[in-house]
C-alpha positions, 0 to 999 in steps of 0.5 A, a space after each residue: 104512905 098517907 092518902 091524900 084527899 083529892 077534891 072531886 067537884 060535880 058539875 052543876 048539871 049533876 046537882 040533885 035538889 030535893 026536899 029531903 036534902 041533908 043539911 050536913 052533906 056538901 052538893 060537890 060543886 066547885 066554888 066557881 060553879 056555885 058562883 055561876 049557879 047562884 048568878 041565875 037565881 030569880 028569887 035573889 032580886 036584890 042581887 045579894 046572894 049573887 054578890 055574896 055567893 063566894 062568902 056563902 060558899 067559903 062558909 058552907 064549906 067551913 061549917 060543912 053546910 049543904 049550900 043549896 039547902 042553905 039557900 033553899 030555905 032562905 028563899 023559901 022563907 021569903 016566898 012566905 013572907 019572912 024577913 030576916 033581920 040583923 
C-alpha cells in the first residue's frame, strides 16, 4: 500500500522568521494564509505583491523556494535602495 503524502499547513502565528532561513525549505503556510500574510506587508507600497501573492506562492511551491525568504530578500533590497528592473 502506498503512503499518500498529506499536505499539512501551519498557521500564520506559527511561522518562524529568521535571518538564517533556508531558501529551499518551505514555510508550511497554505496558499490562503500566505496571501493574507502578504496583504499586511507595509513595504509593499504599490500593492504589487499583494496583487500577485497567489502567483508568488505557486512559483515558490513549484521551485521549492521559501516564500518568506524570497520576499524578505526583495524587501531588503528595496530598503537598501536597489531596484529590480525587467
